[in-house]
C-alpha positions as CSV (number, residue, x, y, z in Angstrom):
1,M,-13.6,18.8,5.7
2,T,-13.6,15.5,3.8
3,H,-15.8,12.7,5.1
4,Y,-16.0,9.1,4.0
5,R,-19.0,6.8,4.1
6,I,-18.4,3.4,5.7
7,S,-18.1,1.6,2.4
8,E,-15.5,4.2,1.1
9,A,-13.5,3.9,4.3
10,A,-13.6,0.1,4.1
11,E,-12.3,0.1,0.5
12,L,-9.5,2.5,1.4
13,L,-8.5,0.3,4.4
14,G,-8.8,-2.9,2.5
15,V,-11.4,-4.4,4.8
16,S,-15.1,-5.2,4.7
17,D,-17.9,-2.7,5.5
18,D,-18.7,-4.9,8.5
19,T,-15.2,-4.6,9.9
20,V,-15.4,-0.8,9.8
21,R,-18.9,-0.9,11.4
22,R,-17.5,-3.1,14.1
23,W,-14.6,-0.7,14.7
24,V,-17.2,2.1,15.0
25,E,-19.4,0.1,17.4
26,T,-16.4,-0.8,19.6
27,G,-15.1,2.7,19.7
28,R,-11.9,2.2,17.6
29,M,-13.2,4.7,15.1
30,D,-15.6,7.6,15.5
31,A,-18.4,8.1,13.0
32,A,-21.3,10.5,12.8
33,A,-24.3,10.8,10.6
34,D,-23.8,12.9,7.5
35,S,-26.4,15.2,5.9
36,A,-28.1,12.2,4.3
37,G,-28.2,10.3,7.6
38,R,-25.5,7.8,6.7
39,L,-22.5,7.1,9.0
40,A,-19.4,8.9,7.9
41,I,-15.9,9.2,9.1
42,E,-13.8,12.4,9.0
43,G,-10.9,12.2,6.6
44,V,-8.3,13.3,9.2
45,Q,-9.4,10.5,11.5
46,L,-9.4,7.9,8.7
47,A,-5.9,9.0,7.7
48,A,-4.5,8.6,11.2
49,F,-6.3,5.3,11.6
50,A,-4.8,4.0,8.3
51,V,-1.3,4.8,9.5
52,V,-1.8,3.0,12.8
53,Q,-3.4,0.0,11.1
54,A,-0.8,-0.3,8.4
55,S,1.3,-3.4,9.0
56,T,4.1,-4.6,6.8
57,P,6.4,-7.5,7.3
58,A,9.7,-6.6,8.9
59,D,12.5,-5.6,6.5
60,P,14.8,-8.6,6.5
61,S,17.8,-6.7,5.3
62,T,20.2,-5.3,7.8
63,V,21.8,-2.7,5.6
64,G,21.5,1.0,6.4
65,R,20.1,3.2,3.6
66,S,18.8,6.7,3.1
67,A,15.7,5.6,1.1
68,R,12.7,5.5,3.4
69,N,10.3,3.7,1.0
70,R,10.8,0.0,1.5
71,F,8.2,-2.5,0.6
72,V,8.7,-6.1,1.7
73,G,7.0,-8.6,-0.6
74,I,7.2,-11.7,-2.7
75,V,8.3,-12.0,-6.3
76,T,5.3,-12.9,-8.4
77,G,6.7,-12.8,-11.9
78,I,9.9,-12.4,-13.9
79,T,10.1,-11.7,-17.6
80,M,13.7,-11.9,-18.7
81,D,15.7,-11.8,-21.9
82,T,19.4,-11.9,-22.4
83,V,20.0,-8.3,-21.2
84,M,17.0,-7.0,-19.3
85,A,14.4,-8.3,-16.9
86,Q,11.0,-7.1,-15.5
87,V,10.5,-8.3,-11.9
88,E,7.0,-8.1,-10.3
89,L,6.5,-8.1,-6.6
90,Q,3.4,-8.2,-4.5
91,C,4.0,-6.1,-1.4
92,G,0.9,-6.3,0.7
93,P,-1.9,-4.8,-1.5
94,H,0.6,-3.1,-3.8
95,R,2.1,-4.4,-7.0
96,V,5.6,-3.1,-7.6
97,V,7.4,-3.6,-10.9
98,S,11.2,-3.2,-11.3
99,L,13.2,-3.1,-14.5
100,M,16.8,-4.4,-14.0
101,S,19.5,-6.2,-15.8
102,S,19.1,-10.0,-16.3
103,E,22.6,-10.2,-14.7
104,A,21.2,-8.6,-11.5
105,V,18.3,-11.1,-11.4
106,R,20.8,-14.0,-11.6
107,E,23.2,-12.4,-9.0
108,L,20.3,-11.8,-6.6
109,G,19.0,-15.4,-7.1
110,L,15.5,-14.0,-7.8
111,E,12.8,-16.4,-8.7
112,V,9.0,-16.5,-8.3
113,G,8.3,-16.9,-4.6
114,S,11.5,-15.2,-3.4
115,L,11.2,-12.8,-0.5
116,S,12.4,-9.4,-1.6
117,V,12.4,-5.8,-0.6
118,A,11.6,-3.1,-3.1
119,V,13.6,0.0,-2.1
120,I,12.4,3.2,-3.8
121,K,14.3,6.5,-3.8
122,A,12.5,8.9,-5.9
123,T,13.1,12.6,-6.5
124,N,9.8,12.9,-8.3
125,V,6.5,11.7,-6.8
126,I,3.3,12.6,-8.5
127,V,0.2,13.0,-6.3
128,E,-3.2,13.0,-7.9
129,T,-6.6,13.7,-6.6
130,P,-9.9,12.6,-8.0
131,G,-11.4,15.0,-10.5
132,R,-13.8,17.5,-8.8
133,T,-16.5,19.5,-10.5
134,S,-17.1,23.1,-9.3
């Protein structure tokens, strides 16, 4: 079973080590000493906690769609020529980059600072794990 040290859990959750220690002390998370005597959190518990803790702004659109991956964010950059544009959004801790026509940017009224929703419908998602030595 995978275990994470306090510092690793904090990095994955996007909080400080002290915040994770406080959550352990107040009983919001369970931790136990690992073989080296350091506090560690079980991976299964950390995953469940991350899902509960995740908070994203409400999706301001009211349209129904089949895509389940929606990331609300703010436009942080637009690089545009006469035909194509690259639009960058900051969606919580995630940077999302979209390539679209310049016409679409103009029609949507996109500009740096615009509230936007990145909707992703992917048939291929690559999942990687850190390299492990045997």
